[in-house]
C-alpha positions as CSV (number, residue, x, y, z in Angstrom):
1,M,103.5,119.0,118.3
2,A,102.7,122.7,117.9
3,A,105.2,125.5,117.8
4,D,106.0,127.2,121.1
5,A,105.7,130.9,121.9
6,R,108.9,131.6,120.0
7,G,107.7,129.9,116.9
8,N,110.0,126.8,117.4
9,D,108.6,123.4,116.8
10,V,110.8,120.4,117.7
11,G,108.3,118.1,116.1
12,A,108.9,119.7,112.7
13,V,112.6,118.9,112.6
14,G,113.5,116.6,109.8
15,I,115.6,113.7,111.1
16,P,115.9,111.0,108.4
17,V,115.5,107.5,109.5
18,T,115.2,105.7,106.2
19,G,114.4,106.3,102.5
20,A,115.0,105.1,99.0
21,I,116.2,106.1,95.6
22,A,114.9,105.0,92.2
23,I,116.2,105.7,88.7
24,A,114.6,105.5,85.3
25,P,115.6,106.2,81.7
26,E,115.3,109.7,80.3
27,G,111.7,110.4,79.2
28,T,110.0,108.2,81.8
29,A,106.8,110.0,83.0
30,I,107.0,111.5,86.4
31,P,104.0,111.5,88.8
32,T,101.5,114.4,88.7
33,P,101.5,116.6,91.8
34,N,98.4,114.8,93.1
35,A,99.7,111.3,92.4
36,G,103.1,111.9,94.1
37,A,101.3,113.2,97.2
38,Q,99.5,109.9,97.8
39,P,101.2,107.9,100.6
40,A,100.7,104.6,98.8
41,Y,102.0,105.9,95.4
42,T,103.8,103.2,93.4
43,L,106.5,104.2,90.9
44,P,106.2,103.0,87.2
45,A,108.0,99.7,86.4
46,A,110.7,101.6,84.5
47,F,112.2,102.8,87.7
48,R,115.1,100.7,89.1
49,R,116.1,100.7,92.8
50,P,119.9,100.7,93.4
51,G,119.2,99.4,96.9
52,L,121.3,100.1,99.9
53,L,123.3,103.3,100.5
54,T,126.2,103.6,102.9
55,E,125.4,104.8,106.4
56,D,126.8,108.3,105.6
57,G,125.9,108.1,101.9
58,G,122.3,109.5,102.0
59,F,121.0,112.2,99.7
60,E,123.2,115.3,99.6
61,W,121.6,118.0,97.5
62,T,123.4,121.1,96.3
63,M,121.2,123.9,94.9
64,E,122.9,127.2,94.4
65,P,123.0,130.1,91.9
66,D,125.9,129.9,89.5
67,G,127.2,133.2,88.1
68,D,126.9,136.8,89.1
69,P,123.5,138.3,89.4
70,I,122.3,140.8,86.9
71,V,122.4,144.3,88.4
72,F,120.7,147.5,87.3
73,W,121.7,151.1,87.2
74,Q,119.3,151.9,90.1
75,E,120.9,150.9,93.3
76,G,119.6,147.9,95.2
77,Y,118.0,146.1,92.2
78,S,119.2,142.8,90.9
79,I,117.9,139.4,89.6
80,P,119.6,136.0,89.5
81,S,121.3,135.1,86.3
82,G,119.2,132.0,86.0
83,A,122.3,129.7,85.8
84,A,122.5,127.2,88.7
85,K,124.5,124.4,90.1
86,C,122.1,121.6,91.1
87,E,123.6,118.3,92.1
88,L,122.7,115.2,94.0
89,K,125.4,113.1,95.7
90,V,124.7,109.6,97.0
91,I,127.0,106.7,98.0
92,F,125.7,103.4,96.6
93,A,126.6,100.4,98.9
94,Q,125.8,97.5,96.5
95,T,128.2,96.1,93.9
96,D,125.8,94.6,91.4
97,E,124.6,95.1,87.8
98,T,121.9,97.6,88.7
99,V,124.4,100.0,90.3
100,R,127.1,99.4,87.7
101,S,124.7,100.0,84.8
102,I,123.6,103.3,86.3
103,I,127.0,104.7,87.1
104,R,128.6,103.5,83.9
105,G,125.7,104.1,81.5
106,K,125.9,100.7,79.9
107,T,124.9,97.1,80.4
108,A,127.3,94.2,80.9
109,D,127.5,91.4,78.4
110,A,126.7,87.7,79.1
111,N,130.1,87.4,80.7
112,G,129.5,90.2,83.1
113,Y,132.0,92.3,81.2
114,I,131.9,96.0,80.3
115,T,134.5,98.6,79.3
116,I,134.7,101.7,81.5
117,D,135.2,105.2,80.1
118,A,136.6,107.4,82.9
119,G,135.5,110.4,81.0
120,G,131.9,109.6,82.0
121,T,128.7,108.9,80.2
122,S,126.1,111.2,78.5
123,K,123.2,109.0,79.5
124,K,120.3,110.8,81.0
125,Y,118.0,109.6,83.8
126,V,114.9,110.5,85.9
127,I,115.7,110.3,89.6
128,W,113.2,109.8,92.4
129,T,114.1,110.0,96.1
130,E,112.0,109.5,99.2
131,E,113.0,110.2,102.8
132,I,111.0,109.2,105.9
133,F,111.7,111.4,108.9
134,K,111.4,110.4,112.6
135,N,108.3,112.5,112.9
136,A,106.7,110.4,110.1
137,V,106.7,113.2,107.6
138,V,107.7,112.0,104.1
139,R,109.7,114.1,101.6
140,R,109.8,113.1,98.0
141,R,111.7,114.7,95.1
142,V,111.9,114.0,91.4
143,A,114.5,115.2,89.0
144,P,113.5,114.5,85.4
145,N,116.8,115.6,83.8
146,A,119.8,114.0,85.5
147,S,123.2,112.7,84.4
148,V,126.2,111.2,86.1
149,L,128.8,113.9,86.7
150,S,131.4,111.9,88.6
151,V,131.9,108.5,90.3
152,K,134.4,108.1,93.1
153,E,135.0,104.6,94.3
154,A,135.8,104.4,98.0
155,K,139.1,103.1,99.2
156,N,139.1,99.4,99.2
157,T,139.5,98.6,102.9
158,R,139.3,95.0,104.2
159,G,136.1,94.5,106.2
160,E,134.4,97.8,105.1
161,V,131.8,98.6,102.6
162,L,133.0,99.4,99.1
163,G,130.9,102.4,98.3
164,Y,130.5,104.3,95.0
165,E,130.2,108.0,95.6
166,T,128.1,109.2,92.7
167,T,127.3,112.8,91.9
168,F,124.4,113.5,89.5
169,R,124.1,116.8,87.7
170,I,120.5,118.0,87.6
171,D,119.4,120.2,84.7
172,R,116.2,122.1,84.0
173,H,113.2,120.3,82.5
174,P,109.7,121.2,81.2
175,A,108.1,118.5,83.4
176,V,108.9,120.6,86.5
177,A,108.1,124.0,85.0
178,N,111.5,124.4,83.4
179,E,113.1,124.2,86.9
180,H,115.2,121.4,88.4
181,I,113.3,119.5,90.9
182,G,109.7,118.7,91.9
183,E,109.2,118.2,95.7
184,W,106.4,116.9,97.9
185,L,106.2,117.2,101.7
186,I,103.6,114.7,103.0
187,P,102.3,115.4,106.5
188,A,102.6,112.7,109.2
189,T,98.9,112.3,109.5
190,A,98.5,111.6,105.8
191,A,101.5,109.3,105.7
192,A,100.3,107.3,108.6
193,D,96.8,106.6,107.3
194,A,95.8,103.0,106.7
195,V,93.4,101.4,104.3
196,P,89.8,102.2,105.5
197,A,87.8,99.5,107.3
198,V,84.0,99.7,107.6
199,T,82.7,98.0,110.8
200,A,79.1,99.3,110.9
201,V,76.5,101.1,108.7
202,E,73.3,102.6,110.2
203,G,70.6,104.6,108.5
204,S,68.6,107.5,109.9
205,P,65.9,106.2,109.8
206,D,67.0,102.6,109.4
207,P,67.0,101.1,106.8
208,A,67.8,104.3,104.8
209,K,66.5,104.9,101.4
210,A,67.6,107.3,98.7
211,G,68.1,110.8,100.0
212,E,68.3,109.8,103.7
213,L,71.4,109.9,105.9
214,V,73.6,106.9,106.7
215,V,76.3,106.8,109.4
216,I,79.3,104.7,108.6
217,T,81.6,103.7,111.4
218,G,85.1,102.2,111.0
219,T,88.7,103.3,110.8
220,G,91.1,105.0,108.4
221,F,88.6,107.6,107.1
222,T,91.0,110.5,107.0
223,G,91.5,111.7,103.5
224,T,88.4,109.8,102.2
225,A,88.1,110.2,98.4
226,S,84.8,108.4,97.8
227,V,81.9,106.6,99.4
228,K,80.0,104.1,97.3
229,F,76.9,102.1,97.8
230,G,77.3,99.3,95.2
231,A,78.4,100.9,92.0
232,T,76.9,104.3,92.8
233,A,78.7,107.1,94.7
234,A,77.0,108.8,97.6
235,T,75.4,112.0,96.5
236,D,77.1,113.8,99.4
237,Y,79.1,112.8,102.5
238,T,80.9,114.4,105.4
239,V,84.0,112.9,107.1
240,N,83.2,113.6,110.8
241,S,86.4,112.0,112.0
242,S,88.8,109.2,111.2
243,T,86.2,106.7,112.4
244,Q,82.9,108.2,111.2
245,I,81.3,109.4,108.0
246,T,77.8,110.7,107.4
247,A,76.6,110.0,103.8
248,V,73.5,110.6,101.8
249,M,72.1,107.4,100.3
250,P,72.1,107.6,96.5
251,S,69.2,106.4,94.4
252,G,68.9,102.6,93.7
253,S,66.8,99.6,94.3
254,A,65.9,98.3,97.7
255,G,67.9,95.4,99.1
256,A,71.4,94.4,99.9
257,V,74.2,96.7,98.7
258,N,77.9,96.8,99.4
259,V,79.3,99.9,101.1
260,V,82.9,100.8,100.2
261,V,85.0,103.7,101.5
262,A,88.2,104.7,99.6
263,N,91.1,106.9,100.6
264,P,94.5,107.6,99.0
265,V,95.9,104.4,100.6
266,G,93.2,102.0,99.3
267,S,89.6,100.8,99.5
268,S,87.8,99.1,102.4
269,A,86.4,95.6,102.1
270,P,82.7,95.6,101.0
271,F,80.3,95.9,104.0
272,S,76.8,94.6,103.2
273,Y,73.9,96.9,104.1
274,T,70.2,96.5,103.3
275,R,68.8,99.6,101.6
276,G,65.2,100.6,102.3
277,A,62.4,100.8,99.7
């Protein structure tokens, strides 16, 4: 949906419908800007998922300057002090060892027993969050330098979820340009793309030989990253639409060859085409 004459776009409003949080030990590598932008990106195994959050316990970020700005003798000039208050608050809904080990900073023994220091833990984490909005836009954030600032256990009420309101302090880190958070906003079109599927391949002329054009028909071609004929990539290709690609046949021997189209979500099943001599 496009913006109206006043510049307002109802379709661009972020209404969260679901999401997830994952937490890894300090030092775990974070995705590159390109990797994190891929709709099908999979986090490294070091990340643990604390699971469900309470209905009102979704991500609550605080990002605000801390301290008075630096002012200059010339009127009207100032710069931020650089100090900041950056925090993330969530309310974990699950009472299990994953949640407990994160908020307490230690692992239970074989008896399921730990001691709890109300003064907190100095353990550091990498935090990853993902929100999916009603308009299919996806927002991802990564904070590579996080620690538990406070834990507030919800009132134990019969028949209600026992939540753990956890506030994480987010500090600066070199992995995000010595700032606090890295953020991706993935458009709905990219997030909705599926694995490509090739349904037809036709040469011009047909069968096509090296240097001649080939029209590939199918689905899921938005964001195509490569077109291969066997093990050889097409020397050139144009994505005409989400259902059609025009490619230049690369060099190779005449005969059957598998055509494969790949996009950020995955690769199509091989489609057999007979290349000309």
